[in-house]
N, C-alpha and C positions, 0 to 999 in steps of 0.2 A: 655365726650367720643363722638367722631364723630359718626354720624348716621351709617356709613358703619360698624364700629366696633360693634355697638350695634346690628345691624342685624346679623352680623357674630357670635356674642356671642349667640344669640338666636338659630342660626343654630347649633352651637356646643352643646347647651343644648339638642336640639331634637336628634342630632346624638348620644349623650351619652345615652339618654333614649332608643333609638332604639337598640344600641349595648348591653346595659344591658338587655333589653327584649330578645335579640337574645340568650343570655346565658340562660335566664330563660325559653325560649320556648322549650328547650331540643330538638334541631334539628327540630323545627316546629311541635312537637307532642302535644304541649299545645296551645289551640286556642287563649286564651286571650293574652298571651305574644306575640304570632305570629302576631296578629292584631296590637299590639303596635309597633312591629318591622316595619311593613309596613307603618303605620302612622308616626312614628318617623323619619324614613329615608325619607319618602316623604316630610315631612315638613322641614327636615334638608336641603335637596337638593333645595327645593323651596327658602328657606331663603338664602342659599349660592348663588343661581342664582341672587337674588335681590342684594346681595353684589357686584356682578360683574358689576353692574352699576357704582360703585364708585372705586373699587380696581381692579388691574390686577389679572388674574386667578392664576398666580404663587404665589403671595403674599396671596391671599385669601385661596388657598389650603394649603399653609404652615402653616398659623395660624390655620385654621380649623382642619387640621389633628393633629398638635402638641397639641393644647388644648384638642382635643378629646382623644388623647393617655393619657394625664395626667388625665383627668376627669374620663375616664373609668377605669384606673388603681386604682384610689382612691375608686371608687364605687366597683370594683371587690374585693378590699381588705376588705371592710366592709360588703358587701352584700354576697359575695361568698367565703370569706376566702382565697383568692388568695394572696400570699405573693410575694414580689419582693426582689431580692438580691441586693447587693450594686452596682454591674455592671449595673443592670437595672435602679436603681435610678440615678446613675451617667449619664447614657445615656439620661434619661428623662430631667435631669438638662441641658445637652447640647442642647437638643431640645428647651427648654425654652430660653436658652442663644441665640440660633440662631434666634428665633422669636423676641427677644428683639433687636438684632443687626439689623435685617431687618427693624423693625419698627422705631428704633431710629436713624439709620444712613444711610439707603438706600433711595435714591431719587426715586426708583421704586415703593415704597409703596403708591405713589399718582398716580391716574389715569389721 
């Protein structure tokens, strides 16, 4: 895996942690999850900024947001009991397909 995508994957992990903590913070009324939100998003944006050394911002953001959507949906299902209907699952499948098309066939995925 190229270095840029490894850094981007770490950014997605921190973003997913921050978003899960955002739900757990109950509108910032719980201190520990609220602190995790700030740290998680701070590290996510820092790692995403490092990725921009190697990849264009559009590609970086497409991959970051797409993988973040999929990741948080899986966590929300198991941790918070939030279920998805078939249309939501299909839409997420299209997001993954779009990410694959960009990275496998687009020449803009290289800085």
